[in-house]
TORKOL-4160 file (C-alpha; in steps of 0.2 Angstrom, whole numbers, padded with zeros to 4 digits, m for minus):
399
<pt num="1" X="m0165" Y="0204" Z="m0176"/>
<pt num="2" X="m0172" Y="0198" Z="m0160"/>
<pt num="3" X="m0161" Y="0190" Z="m0146"/>
<pt num="4" X="m0164" Y="0177" Z="m0133"/>
<pt num="5" X="m0154" Y="0175" Z="m0117"/>
<pt num="6" X="m0151" Y="0159" Z="m0107"/>
<pt num="7" X="m0149" Y="0161" Z="m0089"/>
<pt num="8" X="m0141" Y="0149" Z="m0076"/>
<pt num="9" X="m0142" Y="0156" Z="m0059"/>
<pt num="10" X="m0132" Y="0147" Z="m0045"/>
<pt num="11" X="m0132" Y="0150" Z="m0027"/>
<pt num="12" X="m0119" Y="0163" Z="m0028"/>
<pt num="13" X="m0117" Y="0166" Z="m0047"/>
<pt num="14" X="m0127" Y="0171" Z="m0063"/>
<pt num="15" X="m0121" Y="0164" Z="m0080"/>
<pt num="16" X="m0128" Y="0170" Z="m0096"/>
<pt num="17" X="m0127" Y="0167" Z="m0115"/>
<pt num="18" X="m0136" Y="0180" Z="m0127"/>
<pt num="19" X="m0140" Y="0173" Z="m0144"/>
<pt num="20" X="m0145" Y="0182" Z="m0160"/>
<pt num="21" X="m0160" Y="0174" Z="m0169"/>
<pt num="22" X="m0164" Y="0165" Z="m0179"/>
<pt num="23" X="m0146" Y="0159" Z="m0183"/>
<pt num="24" X="m0142" Y="0154" Z="m0165"/>
<pt num="25" X="m0127" Y="0165" Z="m0165"/>
<pt num="26" X="m0119" Y="0169" Z="m0149"/>
<pt num="27" X="m0118" Y="0188" Z="m0147"/>
<pt num="28" X="m0111" Y="0188" Z="m0129"/>
<pt num="29" X="m0108" Y="0177" Z="m0114"/>
<pt num="30" X="m0102" Y="0179" Z="m0096"/>
<pt num="31" X="m0104" Y="0176" Z="m0078"/>
<pt num="32" X="m0106" Y="0185" Z="m0062"/>
<pt num="33" X="m0097" Y="0176" Z="m0048"/>
<pt num="34" X="m0097" Y="0178" Z="m0029"/>
<pt num="35" X="m0114" Y="0186" Z="m0028"/>
<pt num="36" X="m0118" Y="0191" Z="m0010"/>
<pt num="37" X="m0099" Y="0191" Z="m0005"/>
<pt num="38" X="m0086" Y="0204" Z="m0006"/>
<pt num="39" X="m0077" Y="0207" Z="m0022"/>
<pt num="40" X="m0089" Y="0199" Z="m0034"/>
<pt num="41" X="m0082" Y="0196" Z="m0051"/>
<pt num="42" X="m0092" Y="0202" Z="m0066"/>
<pt num="43" X="m0086" Y="0196" Z="m0084"/>
<pt num="44" X="m0094" Y="0198" Z="m0101"/>
<pt num="45" X="m0086" Y="0192" Z="m0117"/>
<pt num="46" X="m0093" Y="0200" Z="m0133"/>
<pt num="47" X="m0088" Y="0206" Z="m0151"/>
<pt num="48" X="m0071" Y="0200" Z="m0158"/>
<pt num="49" X="m0063" Y="0194" Z="m0143"/>
<pt num="50" X="m0068" Y="0209" Z="m0132"/>
<pt num="51" X="m0069" Y="0207" Z="m0114"/>
<pt num="52" X="m0077" Y="0217" Z="m0100"/>
<pt num="53" X="m0071" Y="0213" Z="m0082"/>
<pt num="54" X="m0074" Y="0222" Z="m0066"/>
<pt num="55" X="m0073" Y="0217" Z="m0047"/>
<pt num="56" X="m0086" Y="0225" Z="m0036"/>
<pt num="57" X="m0098" Y="0220" Z="m0022"/>
<pt num="58" X="m0114" Y="0213" Z="m0029"/>
<pt num="59" X="m0126" Y="0210" Z="m0015"/>
<pt num="60" X="m0139" Y="0199" Z="m0023"/>
<pt num="61" X="m0146" Y="0191" Z="m0039"/>
<pt num="62" X="m0158" Y="0205" Z="m0042"/>
<pt num="63" X="m0144" Y="0218" Z="m0042"/>
<pt num="64" X="m0134" Y="0206" Z="m0053"/>
<pt num="65" X="m0147" Y="0205" Z="m0066"/>
<pt num="66" X="m0149" Y="0224" Z="m0066"/>
<pt num="67" X="m0131" Y="0227" Z="m0068"/>
<pt num="68" X="m0130" Y="0214" Z="m0082"/>
<pt num="69" X="m0144" Y="0222" Z="m0092"/>
<pt num="70" X="m0137" Y="0239" Z="m0089"/>
<pt num="71" X="m0119" Y="0234" Z="m0095"/>
<pt num="72" X="m0126" Y="0225" Z="m0111"/>
<pt num="73" X="m0133" Y="0242" Z="m0116"/>
<pt num="74" X="m0117" Y="0252" Z="m0111"/>
<pt num="75" X="m0106" Y="0240" Z="m0121"/>
<pt num="76" X="m0117" Y="0242" Z="m0136"/>
<pt num="77" X="m0121" Y="0223" Z="m0136"/>
<pt num="78" X="m0140" Y="0228" Z="m0136"/>
<pt num="79" X="m0147" Y="0245" Z="m0140"/>
<pt num="80" X="m0163" Y="0243" Z="m0130"/>
<pt num="81" X="m0170" Y="0230" Z="m0119"/>
<pt num="82" X="m0184" Y="0227" Z="m0131"/>
<pt num="83" X="m0172" Y="0217" Z="m0142"/>
<pt num="84" X="m0173" Y="0203" Z="m0130"/>
<pt num="85" X="m0189" Y="0193" Z="m0134"/>
<pt num="86" X="m0186" Y="0178" Z="m0124"/>
<pt num="87" X="m0177" Y="0172" Z="m0108"/>
<pt num="88" X="m0174" Y="0154" Z="m0103"/>
<pt num="89" X="m0170" Y="0149" Z="m0085"/>
<pt num="90" X="m0161" Y="0134" Z="m0079"/>
<pt num="91" X="m0170" Y="0127" Z="m0064"/>
<pt num="92" X="m0162" Y="0112" Z="m0055"/>
<pt num="93" X="m0177" Y="0103" Z="m0047"/>
<pt num="94" X="m0194" Y="0101" Z="m0055"/>
<pt num="95" X="m0199" Y="0086" Z="m0045"/>
<pt num="96" X="m0214" Y="0076" Z="m0052"/>
<pt num="97" X="m0223" Y="0092" Z="m0056"/>
<pt num="98" X="m0212" Y="0097" Z="m0071"/>
<pt num="99" X="m0208" Y="0084" Z="m0083"/>
<pt num="100" X="m0203" Y="0096" Z="m0097"/>
<pt num="101" X="m0199" Y="0114" Z="m0100"/>
<pt num="102" X="m0213" Y="0126" Z="m0095"/>
<pt num="103" X="m0219" Y="0143" Z="m0098"/>
<pt num="104" X="m0216" Y="0153" Z="m0082"/>
<pt num="105" X="m0232" Y="0160" Z="m0074"/>
<pt num="106" X="m0234" Y="0166" Z="m0056"/>
<pt num="107" X="m0241" Y="0149" Z="m0051"/>
<pt num="108" X="m0226" Y="0140" Z="m0059"/>
<pt num="109" X="m0214" Y="0152" Z="m0050"/>
<pt num="110" X="m0222" Y="0148" Z="m0034"/>
<pt num="111" X="m0221" Y="0129" Z="m0037"/>
<pt num="112" X="m0202" Y="0131" Z="m0041"/>
<pt num="113" X="m0199" Y="0139" Z="m0024"/>
<pt num="114" X="m0209" Y="0126" Z="m0016"/>
<pt num="115" X="m0198" Y="0113" Z="m0024"/>
<pt num="116" X="m0183" Y="0121" Z="m0015"/>
<pt num="117" X="m0183" Y="0106" Z="m0003"/>
<pt num="118" X="m0176" Y="0095" Z="m0017"/>
<pt num="119" X="m0162" Y="0108" Z="m0022"/>
<pt num="120" X="m0159" Y="0119" Z="m0007"/>
<pt num="121" X="m0143" Y="0127" Z="m0014"/>
<pt num="122" X="m0151" Y="0130" Z="m0032"/>
<pt num="123" X="m0170" Y="0132" Z="m0033"/>
<pt num="124" X="m0170" Y="0148" Z="m0022"/>
<pt num="125" X="m0157" Y="0156" Z="m0033"/>
<pt num="126" X="m0166" Y="0150" Z="m0049"/>
<pt num="127" X="m0182" Y="0158" Z="m0043"/>
<pt num="128" X="m0173" Y="0174" Z="m0038"/>
<pt num="129" X="m0166" Y="0176" Z="m0056"/>
<pt num="130" X="m0183" Y="0173" Z="m0063"/>
<pt num="131" X="m0191" Y="0186" Z="m0053"/>
<pt num="132" X="m0177" Y="0199" Z="m0057"/>
<pt num="133" X="m0179" Y="0196" Z="m0076"/>
<pt num="134" X="m0198" Y="0197" Z="m0074"/>
<pt num="135" X="m0196" Y="0214" Z="m0066"/>
<pt num="136" X="m0186" Y="0221" Z="m0080"/>
<pt num="137" X="m0193" Y="0211" Z="m0095"/>
<pt num="138" X="m0211" Y="0207" Z="m0089"/>
<pt num="139" X="m0219" Y="0204" Z="m0106"/>
<pt num="140" X="m0206" Y="0193" Z="m0115"/>
<pt num="141" X="m0207" Y="0174" Z="m0117"/>
<pt num="142" X="m0200" Y="0167" Z="m0100"/>
<pt num="143" X="m0197" Y="0148" Z="m0099"/>
<pt num="144" X="m0191" Y="0136" Z="m0086"/>
<pt num="145" X="m0179" Y="0122" Z="m0091"/>
<pt num="146" X="m0178" Y="0109" Z="m0078"/>
<pt num="147" X="m0162" Y="0099" Z="m0074"/>
<pt num="148" X="m0173" Y="0084" Z="m0068"/>
<pt num="149" X="m0184" Y="0083" Z="m0084"/>
<pt num="150" X="m0173" Y="0072" Z="m0094"/>
<pt num="151" X="m0173" Y="0060" Z="m0080"/>
<pt num="152" X="m0191" Y="0057" Z="m0079"/>
<pt num="153" X="m0190" Y="0043" Z="m0091"/>
<pt num="154" X="m0181" Y="0032" Z="m0077"/>
<pt num="155" X="m0191" Y="0016" Z="m0074"/>
<pt num="156" X="m0197" Y="0013" Z="m0056"/>
<pt num="157" X="m0184" Y="0001" Z="m0051"/>
<pt num="158" X="m0171" Y="0014" Z="m0054"/>
<pt num="159" X="m0180" Y="0030" Z="m0046"/>
<pt num="160" X="m0188" Y="0022" Z="m0031"/>
<pt num="161" X="m0179" Y="0019" Z="m0015"/>
<pt num="162" X="m0181" Y="0004" Z="m0004"/>
<pt num="163" X="m0192" Y="0012" Z="0009"/>
<pt num="164" X="m0210" Y="0011" Z="0013"/>
<pt num="165" X="m0220" Y="0014" Z="m0003"/>
<pt num="166" X="m0231" Y="0026" Z="0005"/>
<pt num="167" X="m0217" Y="0038" Z="0007"/>
<pt num="168" X="m0216" Y="0039" Z="m0012"/>
<pt num="169" X="m0235" Y="0040" Z="m0013"/>
<pt num="170" X="m0238" Y="0053" Z="0000"/>
<pt num="171" X="m0222" Y="0063" Z="m0001"/>
<pt num="172" X="m0214" Y="0060" Z="m0018"/>
<pt num="173" X="m0198" Y="0053" Z="m0010"/>
<pt num="174" X="m0188" Y="0046" Z="m0025"/>
<pt num="175" X="m0173" Y="0049" Z="m0035"/>
<pt num="176" X="m0174" Y="0064" Z="m0047"/>
<pt num="177" X="m0156" Y="0067" Z="m0053"/>
<pt num="178" X="m0149" Y="0083" Z="m0060"/>
<pt num="179" X="m0139" Y="0090" Z="m0075"/>
<pt num="180" X="m0152" Y="0084" Z="m0086"/>
<pt num="181" X="m0149" Y="0097" Z="m0100"/>
<pt num="182" X="m0131" Y="0093" Z="m0100"/>
<pt num="183" X="m0133" Y="0074" Z="m0101"/>
<pt num="184" X="m0146" Y="0077" Z="m0115"/>
<pt num="185" X="m0135" Y="0088" Z="m0125"/>
<pt num="186" X="m0119" Y="0078" Z="m0125"/>
<pt num="187" X="m0128" Y="0061" Z="m0128"/>
<pt num="188" X="m0136" Y="0069" Z="m0144"/>
<pt num="189" X="m0120" Y="0076" Z="m0149"/>
<pt num="190" X="m0111" Y="0059" Z="m0146"/>
<pt num="191" X="m0124" Y="0051" Z="m0158"/>
<pt num="192" X="m0120" Y="0064" Z="m0171"/>
<pt num="193" X="m0101" Y="0062" Z="m0170"/>
<pt num="194" X="m0103" Y="0043" Z="m0171"/>
<pt num="195" X="m0114" Y="0044" Z="m0186"/>
<pt num="196" X="m0127" Y="0033" Z="m0178"/>
<pt num="197" X="m0146" Y="0035" Z="m0173"/>
<pt num="198" X="m0147" Y="0040" Z="m0155"/>
<pt num="199" X="m0161" Y="0027" Z="m0153"/>
<pt num="200" X="m0148" Y="0013" Z="m0157"/>
<pt num="201" X="m0135" Y="0018" Z="m0144"/>
<pt num="202" X="m0131" Y="0015" Z="m0126"/>
<pt num="203" X="m0121" Y="0029" Z="m0119"/>
<pt num="204" X="m0114" Y="0033" Z="m0102"/>
<pt num="205" X="m0112" Y="0052" Z="m0100"/>
<pt num="206" X="m0100" Y="0059" Z="m0086"/>
<pt num="207" X="m0104" Y="0077" Z="m0081"/>
<pt num="208" X="m0089" Y="0080" Z="m0070"/>
<pt num="209" X="m0087" Y="0097" Z="m0063"/>
<pt num="210" X="m0088" Y="0104" Z="m0045"/>
<pt num="211" X="m0105" Y="0096" Z="m0046"/>
<pt num="212" X="m0104" Y="0079" Z="m0054"/>
<pt num="213" X="m0116" Y="0066" Z="m0060"/>
<pt num="214" X="m0116" Y="0050" Z="m0071"/>
<pt num="215" X="m0131" Y="0045" Z="m0082"/>
<pt num="216" X="m0135" Y="0029" Z="m0092"/>
<pt num="217" X="m0144" Y="0035" Z="m0108"/>
<pt num="218" X="m0152" Y="0020" Z="m0117"/>
<pt num="219" X="m0159" Y="0024" Z="m0134"/>
<pt num="220" X="m0159" Y="0043" Z="m0131"/>
<pt num="221" X="m0168" Y="0042" Z="m0114"/>
<pt num="222" X="m0161" Y="0042" Z="m0096"/>
<pt num="223" X="m0163" Y="0026" Z="m0088"/>
<pt num="224" X="m0153" Y="0029" Z="m0072"/>
<pt num="225" X="m0142" Y="0043" Z="m0065"/>
<pt num="226" X="m0131" Y="0045" Z="m0050"/>
<pt num="227" X="m0138" Y="0060" Z="m0041"/>
<pt num="228" X="m0154" Y="0056" Z="m0030"/>
<pt num="229" X="m0168" Y="0065" Z="m0021"/>
<pt num="230" X="m0156" Y="0080" Z="m0021"/>
<pt num="231" X="m0140" Y="0084" Z="m0030"/>
<pt num="232" X="m0130" Y="0078" Z="m0014"/>
<pt num="233" X="m0130" Y="0060" Z="m0019"/>
<pt num="234" X="m0119" Y="0050" Z="m0031"/>
<pt num="235" X="m0100" Y="0052" Z="m0034"/>
<pt num="236" X="m0088" Y="0062" Z="m0024"/>
<pt num="237" X="m0089" Y="0081" Z="m0029"/>
<pt num="238" X="m0080" Y="0097" Z="m0026"/>
<pt num="239" X="m0089" Y="0100" Z="m0009"/>
<pt num="240" X="m0102" Y="0087" Z="m0009"/>
<pt num="241" X="m0100" Y="0070" Z="m0001"/>
<pt num="242" X="m0109" Y="0059" Z="m0014"/>
<pt num="243" X="m0116" Y="0043" Z="m0008"/>
<pt num="244" X="m0115" Y="0040" Z="0011"/>
<pt num="245" X="m0123" Y="0027" Z="0024"/>
<pt num="246" X="m0138" Y="0037" Z="0032"/>
<pt num="247" X="m0133" Y="0029" Z="0049"/>
<pt num="248" X="m0117" Y="0038" Z="0049"/>
<pt num="249" X="m0126" Y="0055" Z="0051"/>
<pt num="250" X="m0133" Y="0052" Z="0068"/>
<pt num="251" X="m0117" Y="0044" Z="0073"/>
<pt num="252" X="m0107" Y="0060" Z="0068"/>
<pt num="253" X="m0120" Y="0071" Z="0075"/>
<pt num="254" X="m0118" Y="0063" Z="0092"/>
<pt num="255" X="m0099" Y="0064" Z="0091"/>
<pt num="256" X="m0099" Y="0082" Z="0085"/>
<pt num="257" X="m0113" Y="0087" Z="0097"/>
<pt num="258" X="m0123" Y="0093" Z="0082"/>
<pt num="259" X="m0142" Y="0094" Z="0086"/>
<pt num="260" X="m0148" Y="0101" Z="0070"/>
<pt num="261" X="m0149" Y="0089" Z="0055"/>
<pt num="262" X="m0148" Y="0104" Z="0043"/>
<pt num="263" X="m0130" Y="0108" Z="0050"/>
<pt num="264" X="m0125" Y="0090" Z="0046"/>
<pt num="265" X="m0133" Y="0092" Z="0029"/>
<pt num="266" X="m0123" Y="0108" Z="0026"/>
<pt num="267" X="m0107" Y="0099" Z="0030"/>
<pt num="268" X="m0111" Y="0086" Z="0017"/>
<pt num="269" X="m0115" Y="0099" Z="0004"/>
<pt num="270" X="m0102" Y="0112" Z="0007"/>
<pt num="271" X="m0087" Y="0105" Z="0017"/>
<pt num="272" X="m0085" Y="0087" Z="0011"/>
<pt num="273" X="m0081" Y="0080" Z="m0006"/>
<pt num="274" X="m0064" Y="0084" Z="m0013"/>
<pt num="275" X="m0062" Y="0099" Z="m0001"/>
<pt num="276" X="m0066" Y="0089" Z="0015"/>
<pt num="277" X="m0054" Y="0074" Z="0009"/>
<pt num="278" X="m0040" Y="0085" Z="0004"/>
<pt num="279" X="m0041" Y="0099" Z="0016"/>
<pt num="280" X="m0034" Y="0110" Z="0002"/>
<pt num="281" X="m0047" Y="0115" Z="m0011"/>
<pt num="282" X="m0063" Y="0109" Z="m0020"/>
<pt num="283" X="m0054" Y="0113" Z="m0036"/>
<pt num="284" X="m0047" Y="0098" Z="m0046"/>
<pt num="285" X="m0032" Y="0109" Z="m0052"/>
<pt num="286" X="m0027" Y="0113" Z="m0035"/>
<pt num="287" X="m0028" Y="0095" Z="m0029"/>
<pt num="288" X="m0019" Y="0088" Z="m0043"/>
<pt num="289" X="m0005" Y="0101" Z="m0040"/>
<pt num="290" X="m0004" Y="0096" Z="m0022"/>
<pt num="291" X="m0004" Y="0077" Z="m0026"/>
<pt num="292" X="0011" Y="0080" Z="m0038"/>
<pt num="293" X="0020" Y="0088" Z="m0024"/>
<pt num="294" X="0018" Y="0073" Z="m0013"/>
<pt num="295" X="0003" Y="0078" Z="m0003"/>
<pt num="296" X="m0005" Y="0061" Z="0003"/>
<pt num="297" X="m0022" Y="0068" Z="0007"/>
<pt num="298" X="m0023" Y="0076" Z="m0010"/>
<pt num="299" X="m0019" Y="0060" Z="m0018"/>
<pt num="300" X="m0032" Y="0051" Z="m0008"/>
<pt num="301" X="m0045" Y="0063" Z="m0014"/>
<pt num="302" X="m0040" Y="0060" Z="m0032"/>
<pt num="303" X="m0041" Y="0041" Z="m0030"/>
<pt num="304" X="m0058" Y="0042" Z="m0022"/>
<pt num="305" X="m0065" Y="0053" Z="m0035"/>
<pt num="306" X="m0058" Y="0042" Z="m0049"/>
<pt num="307" X="m0064" Y="0026" Z="m0040"/>
<pt num="308" X="m0082" Y="0032" Z="m0038"/>
<pt num="309" X="m0084" Y="0037" Z="m0056"/>
<pt num="310" X="m0077" Y="0020" Z="m0062"/>
<pt num="311" X="m0090" Y="0011" Z="m0050"/>
<pt num="312" X="m0104" Y="0021" Z="m0058"/>
<pt num="313" X="m0099" Y="0017" Z="m0076"/>
<pt num="314" X="m0097" Y="m0001" Z="m0072"/>
<pt num="315" X="m0114" Y="m0001" Z="m0063"/>
<pt num="316" X="m0122" Y="0007" Z="m0078"/>
<pt num="317" X="m0115" Y="m0005" Z="m0090"/>
<pt num="318" X="m0124" Y="m0018" Z="m0080"/>
<pt num="319" X="m0140" Y="m0008" Z="m0080"/>
<pt num="320" X="m0140" Y="m0006" Z="m0099"/>
<pt num="321" X="m0132" Y="m0023" Z="m0102"/>
<pt num="322" X="m0118" Y="m0015" Z="m0112"/>
<pt num="323" X="m0112" Y="0002" Z="m0118"/>
<pt num="324" X="m0107" Y="0009" Z="m0135"/>
<pt num="325" X="m0099" Y="0026" Z="m0129"/>
<pt num="326" X="m0093" Y="0035" Z="m0114"/>
<pt num="327" X="m0094" Y="0054" Z="m0114"/>
<pt num="328" X="m0084" Y="0066" Z="m0103"/>
<pt num="329" X="m0090" Y="0084" Z="m0101"/>
<pt num="330" X="m0091" Y="0099" Z="m0089"/>
<pt num="331" X="m0076" Y="0108" Z="m0081"/>
<pt num="332" X="m0066" Y="0092" Z="m0075"/>
<pt num="333" X="m0072" Y="0081" Z="m0089"/>
<pt num="334" X="m0068" Y="0093" Z="m0103"/>
<pt num="335" X="m0051" Y="0099" Z="m0096"/>
<pt num="336" X="m0043" Y="0086" Z="m0085"/>
<pt num="337" X="m0034" Y="0074" Z="m0097"/>
<pt num="338" X="m0026" Y="0064" Z="m0083"/>
<pt num="339" X="m0043" Y="0061" Z="m0075"/>
<pt num="340" X="m0050" Y="0054" Z="m0091"/>
<pt num="341" X="m0036" Y="0043" Z="m0093"/>
<pt num="342" X="m0035" Y="0036" Z="m0076"/>
<pt num="343" X="m0054" Y="0033" Z="m0076"/>
<pt num="344" X="m0054" Y="0024" Z="m0093"/>
<pt num="345" X="m0038" Y="0014" Z="m0089"/>
<pt num="346" X="m0046" Y="0007" Z="m0073"/>
<pt num="347" X="m0061" Y="0000" Z="m0083"/>
<pt num="348" X="m0051" Y="m0007" Z="m0098"/>
<pt num="349" X="m0058" Y="m0024" Z="m0096"/>
<pt num="350" X="m0074" Y="m0019" Z="m0103"/>
<pt num="351" X="m0065" Y="m0015" Z="m0120"/>
<pt num="352" X="m0062" Y="0004" Z="m0119"/>
<pt num="353" X="m0045" Y="0012" Z="m0122"/>
<pt num="354" X="m0039" Y="0029" Z="m0122"/>
<pt num="355" X="m0028" Y="0036" Z="m0136"/>
<pt num="356" X="m0015" Y="0047" Z="m0126"/>
<pt num="357" X="m0012" Y="0058" Z="m0141"/>
<pt num="358" X="m0030" Y="0062" Z="m0144"/>
<pt num="359" X="m0034" Y="0064" Z="m0126"/>
<pt num="360" X="m0020" Y="0077" Z="m0124"/>
<pt num="361" X="m0033" Y="0091" Z="m0126"/>
<pt num="362" X="m0043" Y="0103" Z="m0116"/>
<pt num="363" X="m0061" Y="0107" Z="m0120"/>
<pt num="364" X="m0061" Y="0102" Z="m0139"/>
<pt num="365" X="m0075" Y="0090" Z="m0146"/>
<pt num="366" X="m0067" Y="0074" Z="m0152"/>
<pt num="367" X="m0066" Y="0055" Z="m0150"/>
<pt num="368" X="m0052" Y="0051" Z="m0138"/>
<pt num="369" X="m0052" Y="0032" Z="m0138"/>
<pt num="370" X="m0040" Y="0022" Z="m0148"/>
<pt num="371" X="m0045" Y="0014" Z="m0165"/>
<pt num="372" X="m0045" Y="m0003" Z="m0157"/>
<pt num="373" X="m0057" Y="0002" Z="m0143"/>
<pt num="374" X="m0073" Y="m0008" Z="m0143"/>
<pt num="375" X="m0081" Y="0007" Z="m0133"/>
<pt num="376" X="m0080" Y="0024" Z="m0140"/>
<pt num="377" X="m0074" Y="0037" Z="m0128"/>
<pt num="378" X="m0078" Y="0055" Z="m0132"/>
<pt num="379" X="m0074" Y="0073" Z="m0125"/>
<pt num="380" X="m0089" Y="0084" Z="m0128"/>
<pt num="381" X="m0090" Y="0102" Z="m0121"/>
<pt num="382" X="m0107" Y="0104" Z="m0114"/>
<pt num="383" X="m0119" Y="0117" Z="m0120"/>
<pt num="384" X="m0134" Y="0118" Z="m0108"/>
<pt num="385" X="m0137" Y="0136" Z="m0114"/>
<pt num="386" X="m0141" Y="0130" Z="m0132"/>
<pt num="387" X="m0154" Y="0117" Z="m0125"/>
<pt num="388" X="m0162" Y="0131" Z="m0115"/>
<pt num="389" X="m0162" Y="0142" Z="m0130"/>
<pt num="390" X="m0171" Y="0130" Z="m0141"/>
<pt num="391" X="m0184" Y="0126" Z="m0128"/>
<pt num="392" X="m0187" Y="0145" Z="m0127"/>
<pt num="393" X="m0189" Y="0146" Z="m0146"/>
<pt num="394" X="m0202" Y="0132" Z="m0146"/>
<pt num="395" X="m0213" Y="0141" Z="m0134"/>
<pt num="396" X="m0210" Y="0158" Z="m0143"/>
<pt num="397" X="m0216" Y="0150" Z="m0159"/>
<pt num="398" X="m0232" Y="0144" Z="m0151"/>
<pt num="399" X="m0236" Y="0161" Z="m0144"/>
């Protein structure tokens, strides 16, 4: 049977899921972390609970791909590279060029690299992963699945900034959003779980991880989302500031004697958010532990995170003039029961209520609101890789 691999390349990571077709059966999954750093962590899950784990230096994404493919053979997960007939790559920014998943050609790959201005932490890594796979598997169906594609349905009043219109006309300066495959997947699953047509529902999806975004999904399409021109905007995140007054940047640059705007943007991307506020970590688990021990900065970081998510939920209820369901997903959304409860308890006026017993769970798909809650609240583990897989299948069937 043929196999398709879904790839999610981050700035210092490579996540994969290998599927056996046509049954969409997960054969193996794993991640290579800390690429380009000392002591990279290489993990593969396969078989009946089997796990391969090694710590070694992996210098770049090309080496990571070579080691991954070699290990899949050595572990007997595949007998030969030829078993893999398709690969789907998550690409964060497609700009206005790519409004749907696209078969990867040399020209498409060049444009993905050109769009790195919109996602400087992600698109270069995505492109490197694509090149590495093309080198090893040049003849297979190779598809780019864009995080921004799901958000191309936003109306102008939600994606345009209040700046001179020629900046949009000439430079495509607008909101693009991100995490589109995740928001698409969980909104569709929410409709299935509620037993209602997606077209009849107003859903707010909360993708809360180290990167976090909130999306208003009306009738199955994205009408607004919290991330902006780049994934820096929106709610407070692990290391990203989220929304900030642009005038604060030159003020801080003057005070800090910074002359390069890129240095300031780097601070907002990598040294801010929960990490900058707490001074402890970008990991929610570390911050919750510190807050429970009485650390005021950690508690403030938590309060700000919850506050920003609540504000966006309230804003999107207004954007859609109502909401039927709120969905939590991604690392924090799926695993932090206290975070889900605090966020929903803070917006109970709208008619949503958490059931504490149902909410006492990690990473399991279920409705977690009370029977009396007017707005359904759901926990849905995201599956971006499955969305990627199905897009690859669509292109393979056309070939």
